[in-house]
C-alpha positions in Angstrom: -42.9 17.4 -3.2 -40.3 15.1 -4.8 -37.9 15.8 -7.6 -38.5 14.2 -10.9 -36.1 11.5 -11.7 -33.8 13.7 -13.7 -33.4 15.9 -10.7 -32.7 13.1 -8.2 -29.8 10.8 -8.1 -31.6 7.5 -8.9 -30.1 4.2 -8.0 -29.8 1.6 -10.9 -31.7 -0.8 -8.7 -33.5 0.0 -5.4 -31.6 -0.5 -2.2 -32.4 -3.6 -0.1 -33.4 -3.3 3.5 -31.7 -5.5 6.1 -30.8 -5.5 9.8 -27.3 -4.9 11.1 -26.5 -7.5 13.8 -23.0 -6.3 14.6 -20.0 -4.4 13.3 -17.0 -6.8 14.0 -14.5 -4.4 12.5 -14.4 -1.0 10.7 -14.6 -2.7 7.3 -17.4 -5.2 7.9 -21.0 -5.2 9.1 -22.9 -8.4 9.7 -26.4 -7.9 8.2 -29.4 -10.2 8.4 -31.4 -10.4 5.2 -34.3 -12.9 4.8 -33.0 -15.0 7.7 -29.4 -15.2 6.5 -26.4 -13.3 7.9 -24.1 -11.7 5.3 -20.8 -10.1 5.8 -21.3 -6.7 4.2 -18.9 -3.9 3.2 -18.9 -0.9 5.5 -18.1 2.1 3.3 -17.2 4.4 6.2 -14.1 3.0 8.0 -14.2 5.6 10.8 -16.5 6.2 13.7 -20.3 6.2 12.9 -22.1 7.7 15.8 -21.5 6.5 19.3 -23.9 3.6 19.5 -23.7 -0.2 19.5 -24.5 -1.8 16.1 -27.1 -4.3 17.2 -30.4 -4.7 15.4 -29.9 -1.5 13.4 -32.0 -1.2 10.2 -30.0 -0.6 7.1 -30.2 -0.1 3.3 -27.8 -2.0 1.1 -26.7 -2.0 -2.5 -25.8 -5.3 -4.2 -22.3 -5.7 -5.5 -22.0 -6.0 -9.3 -19.1 -8.4 -8.9 -20.7 -11.7 -7.8 -17.3 -13.0 -6.7 -16.7 -10.2 -4.2 -16.3 -11.5 -0.7 -18.9 -8.9 0.6 -22.0 -9.3 -1.6 -23.5 -6.0 -0.3 -22.5 -2.5 0.7 -24.3 -0.8 3.5 -25.5 2.6 2.1 -27.6 3.9 5.0 -28.7 3.1 8.5 -31.8 4.1 10.6 -32.1 4.7 14.3 -35.7 3.8 14.2 -36.9 0.4 15.4 -36.7 -2.3 12.8 -40.5 -2.7 12.7 -41.2 0.9 11.9 -42.8 1.4 8.5 -41.7 5.0 8.1 -38.0 4.9 8.9 -35.7 7.9 8.5 -32.4 7.0 6.9 -28.9 8.3 7.4 -26.6 7.8 4.5 -23.2 6.5 5.6 -21.4 5.9 2.3 -18.8 8.7 2.3 -17.4 7.4 -1.0 -20.7 8.0 -2.7 -21.2 11.6 -1.5 -19.1 13.0 -4.3 -21.2 11.2 -6.9 -24.3 12.7 -5.4 -22.8 16.2 -5.3 -21.4 15.9 -8.9 -25.0 15.0 -10.0 -26.5 18.1 -8.3 -23.7 20.3 -9.6 -24.1 19.2 -13.2 -27.9 19.5 -13.1 -27.5 23.1 -11.8 -29.3 22.4 -8.5 -26.5 24.0 -6.6 -26.3 27.1 -8.8 -26.9 29.3 -5.8 -23.5 28.1 -4.5 -21.6 28.0 -7.8 -22.8 28.7 -11.4 -22.1 26.6 -14.4 -22.0 23.4 -12.5 -22.2 21.4 -15.8 -18.5 22.4 -16.2 -17.5 20.4 -13.1 -14.2 18.6 -13.1 -13.3 15.9 -10.5 -10.2 15.8 -8.3 -8.1 18.9 -9.0 -4.8 19.8 -7.3 -4.5 23.0 -5.2 -1.2 23.5 -3.4 -0.3 20.1 -1.9 -3.8 18.8 -1.7 -6.1 17.1 -4.2 -9.5 18.6 -3.9 -12.8 17.1 -4.9 -14.1 19.5 -7.6 -13.1 22.4 -9.7 -16.0 24.4 -11.3 -14.4 27.0 -13.6 -12.4 29.1 -11.0 -14.1 27.6 -7.9 -12.5 24.8 -5.9 -14.8 22.6 -3.8 -13.8 20.2 -1.0 -16.5 17.9 0.3 -16.6 16.7 3.9 -19.1 14.2 5.4 -18.9 13.8 9.1 -20.5 10.7 10.7 -18.9 11.0 14.2 -21.9 12.8 15.7 -25.3 11.5 14.7 -28.8 12.4 16.0 -29.7 10.9 19.4 -32.3 8.1 19.5 -33.8 6.3 22.5 -34.1 3.2 20.3 -30.4 2.4 20.3 -27.8 1.6 23.0 -24.9 4.0 23.3 -21.3 3.2 24.2 -19.3 5.3 26.7 -18.4 8.5 25.0 -14.9 8.8 23.6 -13.3 11.9 22.2 -13.2 12.0 18.4 -10.0 13.6 17.2 -9.3 12.5 13.7 -9.5 15.9 12.1 -5.9 16.2 10.8 -6.9 15.8 7.1 -9.7 18.3 7.5 -7.3 20.9 9.0 -4.8 20.3 6.2 -7.4 20.7 3.5 -9.0 23.8 4.8 -5.6 25.4 5.4 -4.6 24.6 1.8 -7.8 26.0 0.6 -7.2 29.4 2.2 -3.5 29.6 1.5 -3.3 28.5 -2.1 -5.9 30.7 -3.7 -5.0 33.0 -6.5 -6.8 36.2 -7.4 -10.3 35.6 -9.0 -10.4 32.1 -7.5 -13.0 30.9 -5.0 -12.8 28.1 -2.5 -15.7 26.3 -0.9 -15.8 23.8 1.9 -19.0 21.8 1.5 -20.2 20.0 4.7 -22.5 17.3 3.4 -25.1 15.2 5.2 -27.3 12.4 3.8 -29.9 13.2 6.4 -31.6 16.2 7.9 -28.9 17.8 10.0 -30.0 21.2 11.3 -26.4 22.4 11.5 -22.9 20.9 11.7 -21.6 21.3 15.2 -17.9 21.2 16.0 -17.4 18.6 18.8 -17.1 19.8 22.5 -14.1 22.0 23.3 -10.9 20.1 23.3 -7.3 20.9 22.2 -8.2 19.3 18.9 -11.5 21.2 18.4 -9.7 24.4 19.2 -7.3 23.7 16.3 -10.3 23.1 14.0 -12.0 26.3 15.0 -8.7 28.3 14.5 -8.2 26.7 11.1 -11.8 27.5 10.1 -11.6 31.1 11.3 -8.3 31.7 9.5 -9.8 30.1 6.3 -12.9 32.2 6.4 -10.8 35.3 7.0 -8.9 34.4 3.9 -12.1 34.0 1.8 -13.0 30.4 2.1 -16.8 29.9 2.0 -18.4 27.2 4.2 -21.7 25.8 3.0 -23.8 22.9 4.3 -25.8 20.5 2.1 -28.5 18.2 3.4 -29.7 15.3 1.3 -32.4 12.6 1.8 -31.8 8.9 0.9 -34.5 6.4 0.2 -34.3 2.9 -1.3 -34.9 4.5 -4.7 -32.9 7.7 -4.8 -31.0 10.5 -3.2 -32.6 14.0 -3.2 -31.3 17.4 -2.4 -33.3 18.9 0.5 -31.6 22.1 1.6 -28.3 24.0 1.4 -27.1 27.0 3.2 -24.2 29.3 3.7 -22.7 29.3 7.2 -21.5 32.8 8.3 -20.6 33.3 11.9 -23.4 31.0 13.1 -25.9 32.7 10.7 -27.7 30.4 8.4 -28.6 31.7 4.9 -30.7 28.9 3.5 -32.2 27.6 0.2 -34.9 25.1 0.9 -35.1 22.7 -2.0 -37.5 19.9 -1.2 -40.5 20.3 1.1 
């Protein structure tokens, strides 16, 4: 069952399907569209999975500014073969996630997490951090990890390297737990624009131990950790499921089946 359009985040124009031929640097993806290779904007400058970007299907939005050097932005990728007619898409635009979440908050689709989402305010300061949302007395910080993606036999993987860029995450979750006043709530929202069964902290390293310690301390101080899964298609983004994470227990609300 799909949401009606006023429930989904609907793109102004449908996304365009292409094939990523390479990712020459963290800002650019070379994408083939109708036999022509375009240099396209990569909205996630960090690590995206651990595979080689060669013949990877993608969905792109067209830039409104026709003078922009990159005429398209890559919004999603698929680990299915290019010829597949039923691809599953993984959204990679970390900048767009807040727009999707704001839409779901303001249409009260996340009311089980926080009530009165229509009163959402963007970018509010708490302590020394600027957090993504304030809904009345509830602060919400959105995180979207792309470092670890589902495995697929259709792609070629690189030698594994440890991902350790979590300093900003640790800073924000520490601020969340230490800066709350009485009657305030703080929520860390782990968001995925694909069906992720559960966010997993990377294998045990000195850095992941710091993450786990920061998370445990934050939860002890009252920070709530929720996960939100969305689905992206060429036409829209839909809310699929969200659940509260409590000591590896999943309390879920299935939205779209």
